[in-house]
N, C-alpha and C positions, 0 to 999 in steps of 0.2 A: 506357556507350554514349551516353547523353544528353549527358554533359559533353564527351566527345570530339567529338561531332557539333556541339555548340554552338561549340566552339573552332574547328573547321574553318569553320563559317559565319561567325564573326567575322573570320577571316583572309580569306575570300573577299570579304566586304563592305569590309574595309579596302583590299585591293588594287584593288577596283573603284572605290572612292572616289578613290584616288590617280590611277587611270587617267582618271577623269572630270575631276578637277581639272587634271591636266597637259594633257589634250586641249583643254579650254576655254581655258586660259591660252595655249597655243600657237596656237589658232585666232584669238584676238583681238589677239595681239601681232605686231609687225613685226620680229622679230629671228631669222627663219629663216636668213637669210644676211646677213653683214656684210662690209664691206671698204672700199676706197678707190676714188675716181674721180679721174682726172687731167683737170683743166680749165685752160684758159689763164688767166693772171693778168689781172685787170682793169687798166685804166688808172688811174694814181694821180690823186688829187684832193685837195681841201682836207680832205675828211672821211676819206679813206683814204690814209694815208701809208706803210703797210707792207703786205707781201704783195701788191705791185702792181708794174707796170712804169712807170717814169718816162721818158716820151719827151722831156721837157724842153720849154721854150717859148723860142723865139728872138724876143724882143720887137723887135729891130731889123729883122728880115726874116722875117716869118711864112712865107714860101714855102720857106725852107730846111728840109730834112728832117733830123731828129735821130734817130740810130739808137740802139737798145738793144743792148748787148753781152752780154746774157744769152743763153745757149745751153743746149741740152739740157733737162734737167728743171727748170732754173732758171726757165724761162719758164712753168711750170705750177704749179698748186696741187693738192694732194692732199686732197680733202675726204672725210669719212667718210659712209658710207651704210648703211642697214639696210633689209631687204626682208622682208615677210611674205606671207601668202596674198593679202591684199586690197590693201595699199599698199606703196609703196617711198618712203622718206624719205631725203633727203640734206641736208647742211649748205648753208646759204645763204652764198655767198662775200661778200655785201655787208653782212650783219649776222650776229648770233648765233642767228638763228632757223633753222627747218628748212622745207624745201619737200617736200611729199608729193604723189605721183602714184599713180594707180590702176595696180596691177601688171597688171591685165587689159588696159589700154590699151598697156602697154609690151611685152607678149608678142607675138611674131609672129603673123600671121593663121593660119599653119598649125598653131600650137600652142594657139590659143584654145579649141578644142573639148576638147582634153585637159585644159586648165586648168579649164574649167567642170566637166568630169567629176571632176576632183580635188576641187573645191569641194563638189560634191554628195556625193561619197564621204565627205568630212570631216564634213559635217553629218549624214549617215546614221550615221556612226561614233559621233558624240556622242549621237544619239537612241537607238541601240541600247544604248549604255552606260547611259543613263538608265533604259531598260526593264530591263536586267539588274540594275542597282543596286536598283531598286524591288522586283523579285522576290526578290532576296537579303535585303532588309530584311524582306519578308513571311515568308520562310522563317525568319529569325531570331526574329520575333515568335511564329510558330506552330511553335516547335521541339518542343512536346510531342506534336504529332500527326505520327507518322512517315510515314503515307501521303501526307498533304498536303505534308509537307516534301520527299518524294521527287519529287512532281510539280513543285513550285516549283524544286527543284534542277535537274531536267532542262530545264525551260524557260529558266532563268537561264543554264545552261551553253550552250545553243544560241544564245541571243541574244548572249552574251559572245563566243563563238567567231566568230560572223558579224561582230560589230563589229570584232574584232581583224583579221580578214581585210580588211574594208573600209578600216580605218585604214592597214594596210600598203600596200595598193594606192594609196591617196590620197597617202601620203608619197612613194612611189616616183615616181608621176606628176608631182607637184609638183617633185621634184628634177630630173627630165628636162626639164620645161618651163623651169625656171630656167637650166639649163645651155645650152639652145638660145637663150634670151633673152640670155644673156651674149655669145653669138657674133653673133646676128642682131638684137639689139634696137636701139633708137635710139642713134646715135653719142654724143649728149650724156649718155647714161646708162650706157654699157658700163663695167663695173668695170675698174680697173687690176689689182687683185688682190682676192680675196674668199675667204671661208671660211664654214663653217656656224656659226650663232649658237646662243644658249641656247634659243631657241624651238624650233629644230629638234631639239635634244637632249631637250627636254621632250616633244615629239611622239613620239619613239621610246621615251622612258621610259614614256609613257602606253601605247604598244603593248605594252611588256614587262609592265607591271602588268596590262593587260587579259588577256594570255595566261596570266599567272600566276593571275589570278582564275578564268579558265575552267578551267584544269587543276585548281585546288583544288576548284572546284565539282564537276567530274566525278569527282574522287577521293572527295569526300564522298558523292556519289550512289552510286558503286560500293561503297564501304565500308559504307554504310548498307544497301544491298541484300544484300551478302554477310552482314553481321551479322544482318539480319532473316531471311534464309534459314537461317542456321546455328541461330538460336534456334528457328525453326519446325521444323527437322529434329530438333533436340534435344527439343523438346516432343512431336513425334509419336513419337519413339523412346521417350520416357518413358511415353507413353500405351500404346504397344504392350507395353512391358515390364510395365506395371501390369496390362494385360489378360492377358498371359501368366502373371503370378503369380496372378491371380485364377482363371484357368482351371486352372492346376496345383493350386491349393488345392482347387478344386471337385472335380477328378478324384481327388485324394488322399483327400478326405473320402468320395467315393463308393466308392473302392477299400477304404478302411478299414471302411466300413459293410458292404460286401458280404463282406469277409473275416470280420468279426465275426459276421455273420449265418450264414455258412457254418460257423463254429466252433460256434455255438449249435446249428445243425441236427445237426452231427456228434456233439456231446456228448449231445444228446437221444436220438439213435439208439443211441449206445453204452450209455447207461443202460438203454434198453429191451432191448437184446440181452443185457446182463449181469445181469438180474434173475432170481432163483431161483424155480423152480416147485415148488409143494408137491404130493406124490403121496400119495394115500390109502393106508393100511396094508392094506386088504383086497385091493388089487390087487397087492401084493408077493408073490412066491413065495420063501419062506425056504429051501426045499430047494436052491435054485440057488446060494446064497451060499457054502457050504463048498466046493462044487465049483470055483467060480471062484477062491476063495482058495487052494485047493490047487494049481490050475493055475498060479497066479501064483508060489507058492513053488517049484514045480518049475522 
């Protein structure tokens, strides 16, 4: 029982650790959603000679207009971007650096309340994961005490389940806010195409590990309670059987004692009744003997 319970506790701690690691990584990174943005090509210059529009320069008559024959998507650049909970970063078309903006400022005014609620839920999710992880570690340290382990298991399971529910709500709300921002966000930010990134996958992997840890903890609690009750029932049944054997032995000894006592009393009475009585000779009438003998012979 002790070894199996310790293995279950180790599994719960491992799953909770991975959930905590994935959630913190997803919370601080900016790869929840990735994609491309379509922006107009800048004007060519001496420093930039490619991925630009060359309008040309008419040195003889500057008033003449020079047209560019690039049409369609040839007039645009497709720069990469990645967005997280806090920031959205995109490539700088003028150099190789990145420009980052606050995603809270990019979200529409109607969705900012939901975005803040998502942020608060994410932080509470991480805090409850930390609490559940601490309780599971305490349970692992105090694995010798079954009663304290059951209490720690119960509290750890409650905190882990609550954190999982908060994490799921936070992920869903952020997804909804991002989809609305794609349609109603600033025109210079709206993605041309986009998809979910590895941070988003890590967030849902964290939720999966969190629910796995909560189920394992509840399973450990339930199995420990069942095993404890079974052992208690077995112990009480063995005590009752021992008491029944002792009572049976006691009554058997009493019965044997009473039977032996009755036999002794009966044998003593038989001996008393079978004892011969001596009759004096003076009291015998010898004249009666022949008569009786003759009667018997006839």
